[in-house]
C-alpha positions as CSV (number, residue, x, y, z in Angstrom):
1,M,57.4,128.1,136.2
2,I,57.4,125.9,139.3
3,T,54.7,126.6,141.8
4,A,54.8,126.1,145.4
5,T,52.3,123.3,145.4
6,R,54.5,121.0,143.6
7,S,56.3,118.4,146.0
8,D,59.7,117.5,145.9
9,Q,58.9,114.0,144.7
10,D,57.3,115.5,141.7
11,L,60.3,117.7,140.9
12,R,62.6,114.6,141.4
13,R,60.5,112.5,139.0
14,H,60.5,115.3,136.4
15,R,64.4,115.5,136.6
16,D,64.7,111.7,136.4
17,R,62.5,111.7,133.2
18,Q,64.6,114.5,131.6
19,S,67.8,112.7,132.6
20,E,66.5,109.5,131.0
21,R,65.5,111.3,127.7
22,Q,69.0,112.9,127.6
23,N,70.7,109.5,128.2
24,M,68.3,107.8,125.5
25,R,69.3,110.6,123.1
26,R,73.0,110.3,123.7
27,L,72.8,106.4,123.3
28,Y,70.8,106.9,120.1
29,L,73.6,109.2,118.8
30,L,76.2,106.8,119.6
31,L,74.3,103.7,118.1
32,Y,72.9,105.4,114.9
33,P,76.3,105.4,113.1
34,L,77.0,101.9,114.0
35,C,73.5,100.7,112.7
36,L,74.0,102.8,109.7
37,C,77.2,101.0,108.9
38,A,75.7,97.6,109.6
39,A,72.7,98.3,107.3
40,L,74.9,99.5,104.5
41,T,77.2,96.5,104.9
42,S,74.2,94.2,104.9
43,R,72.9,95.8,101.7
44,L,76.4,95.9,99.9
45,A,77.1,92.3,100.9
46,G,73.9,91.1,99.2
47,H,72.2,89.4,102.0
48,A,68.9,90.4,100.5
49,E,69.3,89.1,96.9
50,D,65.7,88.3,96.2
51,A,63.4,91.3,95.7
52,A,60.9,89.8,98.1
53,E,63.6,89.7,100.8
54,R,64.7,93.4,100.4
55,P,63.6,95.7,103.1
56,D,60.9,98.2,102.3
57,Q,62.7,100.9,104.2
58,S,65.6,103.1,103.2
59,I,69.0,102.6,104.8
60,F,68.6,105.5,107.1
61,A,65.1,104.4,108.3
62,E,66.5,100.9,108.8
63,A,69.4,102.3,110.9
64,R,67.2,104.7,112.8
65,S,64.7,101.9,113.9
66,S,67.6,99.6,114.7
67,A,69.2,102.1,116.8
68,Y,66.0,103.0,118.8
69,A,65.4,99.2,119.4
70,A,68.9,98.7,120.7
71,A,68.6,101.9,122.9
72,G,65.3,100.6,124.3
73,Y,66.8,97.2,125.1
74,A,69.7,98.9,127.0
75,F,67.2,100.8,129.1
76,H,65.4,97.7,130.1
77,A,68.5,95.6,130.9
């Protein structure tokens, strides 16, 4: 419930933050499948041959972290 004491600037700031969250989520949903394909291709191609070079994360966790990182860079650009 919005009270009468809230200024228009506070409401505008709240809407802007919600809009940014929605845009971030949409961008993540676009990037995640691409990052998943990249992680899968990297693993299948054998870029991490040595056991010490293999990532500790699952393919899904690697794709998720890559997608969030890419989306974060997109918002700072």
